[in-house]
C-alpha positions in Angstrom: 24.0 16.7 -16.7 24.7 19.7 -14.5 21.7 21.4 -12.8 22.1 24.5 -15.0 21.8 22.3 -18.1 18.4 21.0 -17.1 15.6 21.2 -19.6 13.6 24.4 -19.2 10.5 22.6 -18.1 12.4 21.0 -15.2 13.8 24.4 -14.1 10.3 25.8 -14.1 8.9 22.8 -12.2 11.8 23.1 -9.6 11.1 26.7 -8.9 7.4 26.1 -8.5 8.1 23.1 -6.3 10.3 25.4 -4.1 7.4 27.9 -3.8 5.0 25.1 -2.8 7.5 23.8 -0.1 8.1 27.4 1.2 4.4 28.0 1.5 4.3 30.8 -1.1 1.9 28.5 -2.9 0.0 27.0 0.1 -2.4 24.0 -0.1 -5.5 24.7 -2.2 -3.9 27.7 -3.8 -4.4 27.9 -7.6 -1.2 27.3 -9.5 -0.3 30.1 -11.9 -2.0 29.6 -15.2 -0.1 28.3 -18.3 -0.1 31.9 -19.7 1.3 33.3 -16.4 4.0 30.7 -16.2 4.9 31.5 -19.8 5.2 35.2 -19.1 6.9 34.9 -15.7 9.6 32.4 -16.8 9.9 33.5 -20.4 9.1 30.0 -21.8 6.9 28.5 -24.4 3.4 27.1 -23.8 4.8 23.7 -24.3 7.4 24.2 -21.5 4.8 25.6 -19.2 2.5 22.6 -19.8 5.3 20.1 -19.2 6.3 21.8 -16.0 2.7 21.5 -14.7 2.7 17.8 -15.8 5.8 17.2 -13.7 4.2 18.7 -10.6 1.0 16.7 -11.2 3.0 13.5 -11.6 4.7 14.2 -8.3 1.4 14.6 -6.5 2.1 18.2 -5.6 -0.8 19.7 -7.6 -4.1 18.4 -9.0 -6.3 19.5 -11.9 -9.9 20.4 -11.3 -12.2 20.2 -14.4 -13.1 23.6 -15.6 -11.4 25.4 -12.8 -7.6 25.0 -13.1 -4.7 23.4 -11.3 -4.4 23.6 -7.5 -1.8 22.8 -4.8 -2.6 19.5 -3.0 -2.5 19.3 0.7 0.3 16.8 1.5 -0.5 14.0 3.9 1.8 13.6 6.9 3.2 10.1 6.5 2.1 7.6 9.2 4.0 4.7 10.5 2.9 1.2 9.6 4.5 -0.8 12.4 5.6 -4.4 11.7 6.6 -6.9 14.4 6.1 -10.2 12.7 3.4 -11.5 15.1 1.3 -9.8 17.8 0.6 -11.5 21.2 -2.4 -13.8 21.5 -5.6 -12.1 22.4 -4.8 -9.3 19.9 -4.2 -11.6 16.9 -6.8 -10.1 14.6 -6.2 -9.5 10.9 -5.9 -5.8 11.5 -3.4 -6.2 14.3 -1.5 -8.7 12.3 -0.8 -6.0 9.7 -0.6 -2.9 11.9 1.1 -3.6 15.2 0.6 -0.1 16.6 -1.7 -0.6 19.6 -2.8 3.1 19.4 -4.6 2.5 16.1 -8.0 0.7 16.3 -9.2 -0.7 13.0 -11.9 -2.7 11.3 -11.9 -4.8 8.2 -14.0 -6.2 5.4 -13.1 -9.4 3.6 -14.2 -12.0 1.1 -12.8 -15.4 0.4 -12.9 -17.8 -2.6 -11.0 -20.7 -4.0 -8.8 -20.3 -7.1 -5.9 -22.0 -8.8 -2.4 -20.7 -7.8 -0.5 -18.8 -10.4 3.2 -19.3 -10.9 4.3 -16.5 -8.4 1.9 -17.6 -5.6 2.8 -21.2 -6.2 6.5 -20.5 -5.8 5.8 -18.5 -2.6 3.8 -21.3 -1.1 6.0 -24.1 -2.4 3.2 -25.8 -4.3 2.6 -26.5 -8.0 1.0 -23.9 -10.3 -2.7 -24.8 -10.6 -3.0 -26.2 -7.1 -6.0 -24.9 -5.2 -5.6 -22.0 -2.8 -8.0 -20.0 -0.7 -7.7 -16.4 -1.6 -9.0 -13.7 0.8 -9.1 -10.0 0.1 -9.3 -7.4 2.8 -9.9 -3.7 3.1 -8.7 -2.4 6.4 -10.1 0.9 7.9 -9.0 3.2 10.7 -11.4 5.9 11.9 -13.7 4.8 9.0 -11.1 5.6 6.4 -9.5 2.9 4.2 -5.8 2.5 5.1 -4.6 -0.8 3.8 -5.5 -3.5 1.3 -4.4 -7.1 1.6 -4.8 -10.3 -0.4 -3.8 -13.6 1.2 -3.4 -17.1 -0.2 -3.5 -20.3 1.8 -2.8 -23.8 0.3 -6.0 -25.8 0.2 -3.9 -28.8 1.0 -3.3 -27.3 4.4 -6.7 -25.8 5.3 -9.1 -27.4 2.9 -12.1 -29.2 4.5 -11.0 -28.1 8.0 -12.9 -25.8 10.4 -10.5 -23.0 9.6 -10.7 -23.3 5.8 -12.2 -19.8 5.6 -10.2 -17.1 7.5 -13.2 -15.0 8.4 -15.7 -17.8 9.2 -15.8 -20.7 11.6 -14.7 -21.1 15.2 -11.6 -19.0 14.8 -12.9 -16.4 12.4 -10.8 -13.3 12.4 -8.2 -14.7 14.8 -5.2 -14.5 12.5 -2.9 -17.0 10.8 -1.0 -18.2 13.9 -4.0 -19.2 16.0 -5.8 -20.8 13.0 -2.8 -22.9 12.1 -2.3 -23.9 15.7 -5.8 -25.5 15.5 -4.3 -27.8 12.8 -1.3 -28.6 15.0 0.9 -26.4 12.9 3.2 -24.1 14.8 4.0 -20.9 12.9 7.6 -20.2 13.8 8.9 -17.9 11.1 7.7 -15.0 8.9 9.5 -13.5 6.0 8.7 -10.1 4.5 9.8 -8.1 1.4 8.9 -4.5 0.9 8.8 -3.0 -2.6 7.3 0.0 -4.4 5.4 0.1 -7.7 2.8 2.2 -9.5 -0.6 1.7 -7.9 -3.2 -0.1 -10.0 -6.2 2.2 -10.5 -8.6 0.0 -8.4 -6.1 -0.1 -5.5 -5.4 3.6 -5.4 -9.1 4.5 -5.7 -10.0 2.0 -3.0 -7.5 3.7 -0.7 -8.7 7.2 -1.5 -5.6 8.2 -3.5 -4.8 9.8 -6.8 -4.6 7.4 -9.8 -1.0 6.9 -11.0 0.6 7.3 -7.6 3.0 4.7 -6.1 2.1 2.1 -3.5 4.2 0.2 -1.1 3.7 -3.6 -1.2 4.7 -5.8 1.8 4.9 -9.4 0.6 4.7 -11.6 3.6 4.8 -15.4 4.1 4.2 -17.3 7.3 6.1 -20.6 7.8 5.4 -23.6 10.1 8.5 -25.8 10.3 9.8 -24.5 7.0 6.5 -25.1 5.2 4.7 -22.0 3.9 1.2 -21.9 5.3 0.1 -18.4 4.1 1.4 -15.7 1.9 0.0 -12.2 1.5 0.5 -8.8 -0.2 -0.3 -5.8 1.9 -0.7 -2.6 -0.1 -0.6 1.0 1.3 -0.2 4.4 -0.4 3.5 5.3 -0.5 2.8 9.0 0.2 0.9 8.2 3.4 3.1 5.5 5.0 6.5 4.7 6.2 7.2 1.0 7.1 8.6 0.7 10.7 10.1 -2.6 11.9 10.5 -3.5 15.6 12.6 -6.6 15.7 14.2 -8.5 18.6 17.9 -8.7 18.9 19.1 -12.3 19.6 
């Protein structure tokens, strides 16, 4: 379909989008009302409404109950730096996920046993229904939530050992590599896949985002001698982050 053949609501949305980008409609400015859009562009109420819906879906505007629709201030994307593993002495869960030394972070977590579902079982090379230790994290920087993570470790590896709980015991909060070393397992490889999907309501709200917006998911697995010893999903808001990899050249 040629640009000129676009449906009317997309042409209206495109023009309003350009005005937002050019600053003619700056952050926090009220979007023209449905009646104003109808008059200015010579379109129906339905077209005006659909154009506003497009801009809302793109995260450019937001509705305020009883007040109208306003231009959202767009966040400047930050870099989420990935290096695979950070040096000993800095191997905390936060540093494991965000390798940028300039960012200081804290985290909250909770662990519990569960049965591995088919996907997690495949990632850990175990059988569905085998026991795993699941740990959920909320990572914060400057007090603001920036990342969520859920990790799973095979109970056959860590169960009934001093490092069974990632955030308790003698190596609490020291990260996967150091904890596995205490079990004479040398973590020597890490694999990551990055994908995007619509954010689940609880994820987006926990990260301070707008329901319905996309998230980036980093699915990471640590290996020791080819054996998966931990797998995790790290979740960030797509509009706020770019994933940056710093990898050695061999």
